C-alpha positions as CSV (number, residue, x, y, z in Angstrom):
1,M,14.2,-12.3,12.1
2,S,11.2,-10.5,10.6
3,D,13.3,-7.7,9.0
4,R,15.5,-9.8,7.2
5,T,13.9,-9.4,3.6
6,G,14.9,-8.4,0.1
7,L,19.1,-8.9,-0.1
8,F,19.2,-10.7,3.2
9,A,16.4,-13.0,2.7
10,G,17.0,-16.9,3.2
11,D,17.9,-19.4,5.9
12,D,21.1,-20.5,4.0
13,P,23.9,-17.7,4.4
14,F,26.0,-19.7,1.4
15,A,23.0,-19.6,-0.8
16,I,23.0,-15.8,0.0
17,A,26.6,-15.5,-0.7
18,R,26.3,-17.5,-3.7
19,D,23.2,-14.9,-5.1
20,W,25.4,-12.0,-4.4
21,L,28.1,-13.0,-6.2
22,T,26.3,-14.0,-9.0
23,E,24.7,-10.6,-9.2
24,A,28.5,-9.0,-9.2
25,E,29.3,-10.9,-11.8
26,R,26.9,-8.8,-13.7
27,S,28.2,-5.6,-12.8
28,E,31.7,-5.9,-11.5
29,P,34.3,-5.0,-14.4
30,N,37.0,-7.4,-13.1
31,D,37.2,-9.9,-10.7
32,A,34.2,-10.2,-9.0
33,N,35.3,-13.2,-7.0
34,A,38.4,-11.5,-5.6
35,I,38.7,-11.7,-1.8
36,A,41.2,-9.5,0.6
37,L,42.5,-12.9,2.7
38,S,43.9,-12.1,5.7
39,T,45.9,-14.6,7.9
40,V,48.7,-14.3,11.0
41,D,52.3,-15.1,10.7
42,A,53.8,-16.7,13.5
43,G,54.6,-13.5,15.5
44,G,50.6,-12.5,15.3
45,L,51.4,-9.9,12.5
46,P,48.5,-9.7,10.2
47,N,49.1,-10.2,6.2
48,V,46.3,-9.2,3.9
49,R,46.1,-9.8,0.2
50,M,44.2,-10.3,-2.8
51,V,43.2,-13.7,-4.0
52,L,40.3,-15.2,-6.1
53,L,37.3,-17.3,-4.6
54,K,36.8,-20.3,-6.8
55,E,33.7,-21.7,-5.4
56,I,31.2,-21.6,-2.7
57,E,30.3,-24.9,-1.2
58,A,27.2,-25.6,0.7
59,G,29.1,-25.2,3.8
60,A,32.4,-23.2,2.7
61,F,34.4,-21.1,0.8
62,V,37.2,-22.5,-1.5
63,F,40.3,-21.2,-3.3
64,Y,43.9,-22.5,-4.4
65,T,47.4,-21.5,-4.1
66,N,50.9,-22.7,-3.7
67,Y,51.6,-24.6,-0.5
68,G,55.1,-23.3,-0.3
69,S,53.6,-19.5,0.1
70,A,53.7,-17.6,2.7
71,K,49.6,-17.0,3.0
72,A,49.8,-21.1,2.8
73,Q,52.3,-21.7,5.6
74,E,50.4,-18.9,8.1
75,L,47.1,-21.0,7.2
76,D,48.8,-23.9,8.3
77,S,50.2,-22.6,11.2
78,A,47.0,-21.2,12.3
79,G,44.0,-22.8,11.0
80,K,42.1,-19.9,11.0
81,A,41.7,-17.2,8.5
82,A,39.5,-14.3,7.3
83,F,38.3,-12.3,4.2
84,V,36.2,-9.8,2.8
85,M,34.3,-9.4,-0.6
86,H,33.9,-5.7,-1.7
87,W,31.3,-5.2,-4.7
88,K,31.7,-1.3,-5.3
89,S,29.4,-1.2,-8.0
90,L,26.7,-3.1,-6.0
91,R,27.8,-1.3,-2.4
92,R,27.9,-4.6,-0.6
93,Q,30.3,-6.7,0.9
94,I,30.4,-10.2,2.9
95,R,33.0,-10.7,5.5
96,V,34.1,-14.3,6.5
97,R,35.8,-15.4,10.0
98,G,36.1,-19.1,10.3
99,L,38.5,-22.5,10.0
100,V,40.8,-23.6,7.7
101,E,41.6,-27.1,6.0
102,K,43.4,-28.0,2.8
103,E,42.1,-29.2,-0.3
104,E,44.2,-31.8,-1.9
105,G,42.0,-34.4,-3.7
106,P,40.0,-34.8,-6.8
107,K,38.6,-31.7,-6.7
108,A,42.0,-29.8,-6.4
109,D,43.1,-31.9,-9.6
110,E,39.9,-31.1,-11.4
111,Y,40.2,-27.3,-11.0
112,Y,43.9,-27.4,-12.0
113,A,43.0,-29.2,-15.3
114,S,40.8,-26.4,-15.9
115,R,43.0,-23.6,-15.6
116,S,45.0,-22.5,-19.0
117,L,48.3,-24.4,-19.7
118,K,50.3,-21.4,-19.3
119,S,48.7,-21.0,-15.4
120,R,49.6,-24.5,-15.1
121,L,53.0,-24.3,-16.2
122,G,53.4,-21.2,-14.3
123,A,52.3,-23.0,-10.8
124,W,55.0,-25.7,-11.6
125,A,57.8,-22.6,-11.9
126,S,56.8,-20.3,-9.2
127,Q,58.4,-20.3,-5.9
128,Q,55.6,-18.2,-4.3
129,S,56.9,-15.6,-2.1
130,Q,60.4,-16.9,-2.1
131,P,62.8,-14.2,-3.6
132,L,63.6,-14.1,-7.1
133,S,66.4,-12.5,-8.9
134,S,64.9,-11.3,-12.1
135,R,61.9,-12.1,-14.4
136,A,64.3,-13.7,-17.1
137,H,65.1,-16.3,-14.4
138,L,61.3,-16.9,-13.6
139,M,60.8,-17.2,-17.7
140,A,63.7,-19.2,-18.0
141,E,61.9,-22.1,-15.1
142,V,58.7,-21.7,-17.4
143,A,60.5,-22.9,-20.2
144,K,62.6,-25.8,-18.1
145,V,58.9,-27.0,-16.6
146,T,57.3,-26.8,-20.3
147,A,59.7,-29.3,-21.7
148,K,59.8,-31.6,-18.3
149,H,56.1,-31.7,-18.1
150,G,54.8,-30.9,-21.6
151,P,51.4,-29.8,-22.8
152,N,49.3,-31.9,-20.0
153,P,51.3,-31.4,-16.7
154,S,49.9,-32.9,-13.4
155,R,48.9,-31.0,-10.7
156,P,52.1,-30.2,-8.6
157,P,52.4,-31.8,-5.1
158,F,53.0,-28.2,-3.5
159,W,49.6,-26.7,-5.1
160,G,46.1,-27.0,-4.0
161,G,43.2,-26.0,-2.1
162,Y,42.2,-24.4,0.8
163,R,38.6,-24.6,2.4
164,I,37.4,-21.9,4.9
165,T,34.3,-23.4,7.0
166,P,33.0,-20.1,8.5
167,L,32.4,-19.4,12.3
168,E,31.1,-15.9,11.4
169,I,29.6,-14.5,8.1
170,E,28.3,-10.5,8.0
171,F,26.3,-9.2,5.1
172,W,26.7,-5.6,4.6
173,A,24.8,-3.2,2.3
174,D,25.1,0.3,1.7
175,G,22.1,2.5,3.4
176,A,21.1,5.8,3.1
177,F,22.6,8.7,5.2
178,R,25.5,5.9,5.7
179,L,22.9,4.0,7.9
180,H,24.1,0.7,6.7
181,D,22.1,-2.6,6.9
182,R,24.5,-5.2,8.6
183,F,23.5,-8.8,9.3
184,R,25.6,-11.4,11.4
185,W,25.4,-15.0,11.4
186,S,28.0,-16.7,14.0
187,R,28.2,-19.9,15.8
188,G,30.4,-21.2,18.4
189,A,31.4,-24.4,16.3
190,V,30.9,-26.1,12.9
191,G,27.3,-27.7,13.0
192,E,26.0,-25.7,15.4
193,E,22.9,-23.5,14.5
194,W,23.4,-19.8,13.3
195,D,22.6,-17.0,15.5
196,I,21.6,-14.4,13.2
197,R,21.6,-10.8,14.4
198,R,21.1,-7.2,13.0
199,L,23.8,-5.0,13.8
200,N,24.5,-1.3,14.2
201,P,25.7,0.3,10.9
């Protein structure tokens, strides 16, 4: 589109997203890669929570979690998810809706190994989303897994990544007088050409 210049210029929405995230990392005080991830439960009731996006690939967005968590169960059941990244300092956001698949291979192993030892042990100790009697009980679990797995624990079989491959990406930037700029990239199926449209604010 002729008016898709400046912040919105380019033919690759993933490159635009990476550029925006890189810029946000210079201005956001905390967790510029935070996303509000939305899923639905078996009854269709929505859930949303903040998670940290770890990679914008050539064709997908990747984050990591416990596969026993409520979010993972909902992702596995629906096979679809949505998220929004919002940067208050930049007055911009990106909305994504798409299809979900697990990342359980070498990339998940590599990311797990890059985390701090305490985070790796915590992944083993936490039964994410399950009831917890006390913080003391959780710390006792951490002590147990530390004794069992030592200083170089392998990735737990119940912990890994999810990849969201978008069918829709929307870029939003604040405009004067609340006349915001919005461009939506959409496609009917993965692999199809993107349809790019400017939207009313």
